[in-house]
C-alpha positions in Angstrom: 105.4 101.5 -91.0 102.6 103.3 -93.6 100.7 101.0 -95.7 100.5 102.7 -99.6 98.0 100.8 -102.2 98.9 101.2 -105.9 96.8 100.9 -108.3 97.6 99.8 -112.2 95.8 101.8 -114.5 94.3 98.1 -114.9 92.6 97.9 -111.7 95.4 95.7 -110.2 96.4 96.7 -106.3 99.4 96.2 -104.3 99.6 97.1 -100.5 103.0 97.6 -99.4 104.0 98.9 -95.8 106.8 101.6 -96.0 108.9 103.0 -93.6 108.3 106.4 -93.1 110.3 109.5 -93.6 111.3 107.6 -97.6 109.7 108.9 -100.5 106.8 107.0 -101.9 108.7 106.6 -104.9 111.9 104.9 -103.2 108.8 102.9 -101.5 107.5 101.6 -104.7 111.0 100.8 -106.4 112.0 99.0 -103.2 109.1 96.9 -103.7 108.5 96.7 -107.2 105.6 98.3 -108.3 104.8 98.0 -111.8 104.8 101.5 -113.0 106.7 103.4 -111.7 109.9 103.7 -113.7 111.8 106.5 -111.6 114.7 107.2 -114.1 116.0 110.6 -112.5 116.0 108.8 -109.1 114.0 111.4 -107.9 115.6 114.1 -108.8 112.3 116.1 -109.7 113.3 116.0 -113.1 111.7 113.1 -115.5 108.4 112.2 -114.5 108.0 108.7 -114.8 106.8 108.4 -110.9 103.9 110.1 -111.9 100.6 109.0 -110.0 97.6 110.5 -109.4 96.4 111.3 -106.0 92.6 112.2 -105.4 91.4 114.9 -103.8 91.2 113.5 -100.1 94.7 112.5 -99.7 95.6 115.3 -101.8 94.9 117.6 -98.6 97.5 115.5 -96.2 100.3 116.4 -98.7 102.4 119.3 -99.1 101.1 120.9 -102.3 103.9 120.7 -105.5 106.7 123.1 -105.5 107.1 124.9 -109.0 109.9 122.3 -110.0 107.5 119.5 -109.5 104.6 121.7 -111.1 107.2 122.3 -114.3 107.9 118.5 -114.5 104.1 117.8 -114.3 103.1 119.5 -117.3 105.9 116.7 -119.2 104.2 113.9 -118.2 101.9 112.3 -120.0 98.4 111.8 -118.9 98.8 114.6 -116.8 95.4 115.7 -114.6 94.5 117.6 -111.6 95.2 114.7 -109.4 98.6 114.4 -110.8 102.0 114.1 -108.5 105.2 113.0 -108.7 105.7 110.8 -106.0 109.4 111.3 -105.8 108.6 114.5 -103.8 105.8 112.7 -101.6 107.2 111.6 -98.1 105.8 108.3 -96.5 104.0 109.7 -93.0 101.2 108.1 -90.8 99.1 111.0 -92.4 99.4 108.6 -95.4 98.5 105.3 -94.2 96.0 103.7 -96.6 96.6 106.5 -99.1 96.0 104.9 -102.9 98.2 106.1 -105.9 97.1 104.9 -109.2 99.5 105.0 -111.9 99.2 106.2 -115.3 99.5 103.8 -118.3 101.8 105.7 -120.0 104.6 104.0 -117.3 103.5 100.5 -118.0 
């Protein structure tokens, strides 16, 4: 299990333990994290699992593929730290990662 920390736009922090191998999006859904909508169920086709991953953590994650980059262009409040959580797999390397959530996904 890997500890993930979700931070809502208002600063509310929620820590969860997630099994390795699933997506960060699925871990959020399994734990009723507010702000991860996942309308497409993880198919990288809606950007409603959008989150912000800071530079320190981004170096531990595979860079976004072209389909993720295209979807991020449609995301509300996209920044250089934007990622789709459906495209990030939980692994021990992510122990303690912080995923900040945009205000647009209430």
